[in-house]
N, C-alpha and C positions, 0 to 999 in steps of 0.2 A: 691637447697636453700629448699629442701622438710624438714622442721624442726619436722615435725610431725611424719614423718615416723623414725625418728633417734630412735634408741633402744640402752637403757643402760642395762647390765647387773644388775640385783637386787641386788647382793650382791658386784658388783663393785662401789658402789653409791658413791664414792668420787669423780669420775668425775662430778657427777651432785650437787655438793653442791653448785655450783655457782646458777643455778635452785632454788635452795630453798631461796637464798636471792633474788630472784625476786618477791618472793610470799607476795605482798603489795596490800592493795587495789586500791588506786586512788593514782593518783602524788602528792596532796597535801601531803599525808602521807610519798609517795616516798622520798618526797625532805627531809623531817623531819627524816628520816634514817641516813641521809650522816653527820652526826654531827663528832666534832672532827677534828683534822688537821688544816689545813687553814695557812694563812700566806706564808712569802717566804721560801724557803729551808733552812735545818740547815747549818751552816759556813763549816761545815767538808765535805760537799757535791759540794763546790764550788771552782773551781780549777782555775777560772779567775775572773774578775772583774765584779761586778753587776750592773747591768742597767736595765732601762725600755726594751731595745731591747734585753737582756741578763739577764733576772730576776732569771737565775739557776745558772748564775758564770760560764756557760761552757766555758772550756780552747780553747785560738784561736788555730787554724790549729789543731782541734780534731778529731778523728776519732768515729764515732758511731756506733756501732754494733746491727742492727735488724733482727729480724728473725719473719717472719709473715706467719702466716696458709695460702698456696695457695689454698683455697675453690673455692665458687662460685663468690667470688668479686674479686677474684686473688691478685695480690700485687701491680701491678701499682700505685693504688690509693696513696700507702706509698711511691713509688719511686717518684711521682708527689712532694709529701711531702718533700722527700729528696731532689731532687734539687732547691726546694726552700729554704729550709737552706742554702744549699750549698751557695744559691746567696746572701743570707741576713748575711752570717758568711762566707766570701771567706779566700780560706785555710783549712775548714774543710771538710770531707767526710762523708757522710752516706752510709753504706753499707746495704741494704736490701736484706736479702736472703731469699728464699721461703723453706716452711718446709710443709709436709703434715702428720707430724706423731711428733708433739710436746714435747709431753712427752718422748718418745722414743729417741728424738736425742737432747734434753736438759737435762735430768734427769743427766747425769753424769756431766755436767757443772755445774749444781746448788751442786750437791756434792763436785766438785771440788772447789768451790769457784769464778768461773769466768764465770757467765751465761751473755747472752747479754744484752745489754742497753735498749732494747725495745722489747717487745714478743706481738703478736697476738696469744693469749691461748685460740685458738678455734679447731674445729674440734671434732671429733671424740676420737683422742687420746689427748686430753685437758691434761693437768695436773690438777691434783685435788688441790682446794684451799687451803684446809685444810692442806695439807703437806708442804706448801711453804709461807704459810700467813704469818708470822715471817721474810721470807726473801725478802718480797715487800714494797716499797715506796709505803707510805700514797700520792694519788695523789689529796687529797685537795689542797697538796700546787700547782698542776696545776690549777687548778680551780680559785685560789684567786688572781692569776698573770691577766696581762693584753694581751690580743690575738695581733696579729702583727697590728690588725687595730687600738689598743689603749683603747679597751674594755675588762672589766674584764670578764674574761672565763666564769664563772657561769652565769653571767646576759647574754649569747648569748645560751645557751642550753634550750631544750625543759624540761619541770619541770618531774622530778622523773627519768630522766636516770640515776643517780649515783646509784640507789638501787640495780640493779643486781650484781654489785660488790662491796656492802659494807657489811663488816662483823665486828660486835662488833662497829660500829663507824667509823673504820678504811676504807676508800677507796682504795683498793685493786686494783681493776681494772676497767678500763674505758672503757665501750661499746661504740662502735663508730655507728654502724650502726642502724638504727630503723625497727622493722617490724611491719606492721601494719595488723591486720586481719579484713578482711571486707567481705563483699558481691559483687563481681562483675558482671558485666552485662554490654552490648552494648549500649551505651547512643544514638547512631543512630538507632539501632534496636527500642527501646523504644520509640524513638521520631516518626520514622516513623509509630507505631502502635497505638500512643496515651496513651501508658502505663504509669505508675505512679511507682516509686519504692516503694514497699510496706515498711511501719514501722511497723507493728505488724503481728504476724502470720496471724491471720483473713484475712488481706489483701492481706498476701503471698497466702493462699488458693484461694481468690477471683481471683488472676492474674493467678494461675494455672489453673484456668477453662479457661480464657481467653486464655491462650497460649495453650490450649489442643483444644479449637475451633480452633486454627491456625495449628493444627498438629505440635505442639512443645511441651516441657516440661518444668516444672519450673524447675528441678534440672538434674543434671546429676552427677555419679561419677565413679571411677576406684578402682578396687580392691586394690589395694595400698595406696588410699587414703580416704578409708571408713569412718575414722576417723576425716577428715577435718567435719564432719559432727557432730561429737561430740563437735569440738571446737565450731562450730556454735552453739550447744544446749546450753554449758555452758555458752558461751558469752551471749544468751540471757535469762538465767536463772539468771545469776549474774547481771543484768540489773535489771531483773523484781525482783527478792528477795532481792538485795543488798547483802553488803560484806560477812554476815552469810553464803550464800550460798557457798562461793567460799572457806571459811574458814573449812567447813564441809568437803568438798571432798579434799582439801588439806592435811588436819589433819587425813585423812583416816577416819572420824567417822561412827560410825554403823548407818544405814540406811541412810548415806549421800544422796545416789541416789533416795531415795524416798523424798526428800523434795519436796513440793509442786510447787515450781517455775520449779523445773526440769522436775516434773512429767506433767505439763501443757505443758511444748515444747515438751516432748514425744510424749505426745497426740495428739498434732497439725502436730509430723511429721508424725506420725501413721496415719491419717487422708489423708496427702498428699500423703505418698505410697500406701494407698486403693483407693485413687482417680486417681492413674495411673498418677499423677504427677512428679515422678520420672523416667527417662528414663531407660526401665528394660536391664539387661544384665550387669549389673556394676560390679558385684561380678567377671564376666570372663573376664574384659577388663583392658588393662593396663592403668594406671590410666592417661597418657600423651595422651594416644589415646583418652580418656573420655573429657579429658579437650578440646580437637581439634573439638570434637563434640561442645563442647559450643563455643568454640572462632573462629572458622572456619566455619563449619557448620551452627552454630547457631540453633541447634536442640535443647536447651534449655536456657532459659532465664538469670540464676543466678547460681553461682558456689561460695561457700565459699573456701576462701584459704588468705594465707600470702602475703605480697607486692611482695613478689619474682615471683608471676604468670604472671607478663608481661614479664619479662625478660625468665622465663621460656617456654613460650609460642611464643616468638616473630617472631621465622620462620614459626608459623602455626597458626598465627591469621588472618582473613578476612582483605583486606584493606577496610580501613573507619569504623573500629568496633567501636573505640573511647571508649577502655576499661576504664571503672569507678567503683568506689569503693562507696558502703554504708555500713553505719554502719549497726550491726546485730540486727535483730527485737527484740521488746520486746516483751513479752505477751499481754499486756494490754497498755492504754493509762495513765495509772497511775501507771507505774513502779515506783521502789524505787530509780533507778537511770534514768538519762533522756535518752532518744532514741540516743543523739547523743556521748553518753559515748562508749569509745573504749578499746577495747582489742589490745595492744599493748605491745611489748617488746624491747629494747636493746638487741644487740648481739655483736658480733668480741670483745671479753675483752682484751683491751691493759695493760701492766704491766709493771713496770719498777723495776727488781731486785736491792735490795741495795748492793750488792756485786759488781755490772756492772762495769766495769773498767770506765766507762762515765756516773754515773748517772744522773748529771746534763744535758748531751746531749741525753739520752734517754727521758729525760722530754721535752726537748727542740724541739725535732722532734713530740713528743706528741703535746705540745704548737701549731707546726707549721700546724700539721693534723687538728688542732681546727680552724684555720684561715678561713677567708670566703672564700677566693682562694680553697683552698683544699678542703673545704668541699663543695664547689661549683662544683667543678672535680670530685668528687664522685659521687653526685648525680646526674650529667651530663652523665657521661660513665657507672654508673650502674643502673641508673632509678629508685634509692632508694634514701629516704634523710637519712642524718646523724644525730647526735645528735645535730648540730647545726641549730638554725633558721636562716629562712631567705633567705636559699641559693639557693631555686628555684623557677627561674621565673615565671612570670604568664601562660605564656607558658608550662610552665614543659619541655622546650627544645624539645616541640614538641610531650609528653607523656600526654595524657588525664588522665592515670592512676595516673603518678606523682603529677599533678594538685591536682587531688582528694584527694590523701594523705595527702598534704599539708592541703587541706582546713576540712578534716576530723579531723587532729591533731589540728587546730586551733579551730574546733567547739568543740573539747572534753574537751579543757581547762585542768582541774587539772583531770576530769572524766578519769581515764587512769586505768585501771587494767590488771592485768595477773595471771597465774598459773605456777606450776611448778611440781605439782606430776606424772604426766606421763613420763616424761622424768626421774626425779629423782628417781623412781621406776621401770622404764623400763616396763610398761602396755601397751605400744603401740601394740606390737603383738598380746598379747592375745585378747585387746579389737577389733582389726580389724578383728577376727572372728566374734563376735556379730555384729558390725554395719554392715557388709556385708549382714550377715543373716537379720537382721532386714531390712535394705532399699532393699532388694530383695523381701520383703513380706512373707519371712518365719516365721519370727516370729513376737511376739506383742512387745508392750511396756513394759508389764509385765515381759518377759521374759528378755528382754533387760536389764530391771532393775536389775532383780536377777543376771544377768550373771556380770554384771559391779560390785553389789555390792560384789559378791563372789571375783572376781578379788581383790578388794580391801580389803576385810578381809582376804584373804589369806596372803596379804603383811604386816598388820597390826598383824596378828598373827604370823608371821613368826620371830622368835627370832633372828636369824641370820643377819636381816638386820637390821640397824639401820636407826632410824625412825627421821626426821627433824622436830620439831614443828614450826608451822609457826603461827604469829600472827598481 
């Protein structure tokens, strides 16, 4: 689930068009992007009687053809929904097939006019949305109907989840899983030492001094994941300086890395490096080994990552660790966004091709996935939230990390943001070199800034790269 390590070829930008649609500031704005569509499906898609329990008119004794990307989440969560659909529609069959190369395996089916009824268009080999957009159903029709429990689906989802798959007002893809970016720590270690989770960078530096007194470090990093600290830096800077900070980097603006909010975070990071608060040797350490130094050895206090971290390190986490997430720091207590604002994005984009043999069935399977039972099963088995609210119990199925994710989302409310320029333009590989050097203490904030700006300028000035304007 190492999202930030994913690299896109700059000239193969079509796969990254999805990322461009994510680039909106807060969930309030995200929700407003999903205009158009809505209501019941067109009569031509209904092959059977329409009712509250069959809102798309799926024919009796239907077969639903679904192809699901088999990545970190597997396909069993869709199989669970398929069995639930079969129970609710006796005689119907949900055929769930795995794929690790969606575009390669399905391109010929789109060309031939016989695509699957439901697809998880995810992974390195995902199809470019610009190439198939006019061949996809508007999934606002799914959000407008009632779920299995009798509640309108759009009212059961976290705010803004429509945005990543919305293109020109058309909800072409519904992303099912939520990724929360946070600072992760051991609640038991903090409690034992009487430490408080920092809210600002100054407080973080104070905690670094306390950690050093205990022969521990504030942070640790691994060579393949050094840009996790870029993610932390941007999250802090956007919260401090507001949406203008995000827009500048997303749109590859001149001197975007020199914005005061970003520079204030870089300066704080440089202080932490010079003070010895980063565990040395990260540029020569595999990222999972570095993460184990945090989750098992407890030699470092904090680690910035996406919410996949618990599942990724489940075999290398100390018993009683009580992994917990906290919001990224602000620079000051008067930041433009509240401390509780969150960097979060939905993933695993599900699509329903208009030329599928059973369009109604594809939508019905997606509706079933959005039921409380199916979404709860996803959270329980993947230790990650779906886009459906209220599916994680108070005990988080025994996962403190999952409990904290739910609390973070609830506290953030509509103050949710993300960006996509790194994946969209394939910058991560080049940026890794700069961040490893900086965290090693072999360069300073000024050198880091100039290096990141050069990467940005090179992409902006490359006429062979199609740029996506973000608003």
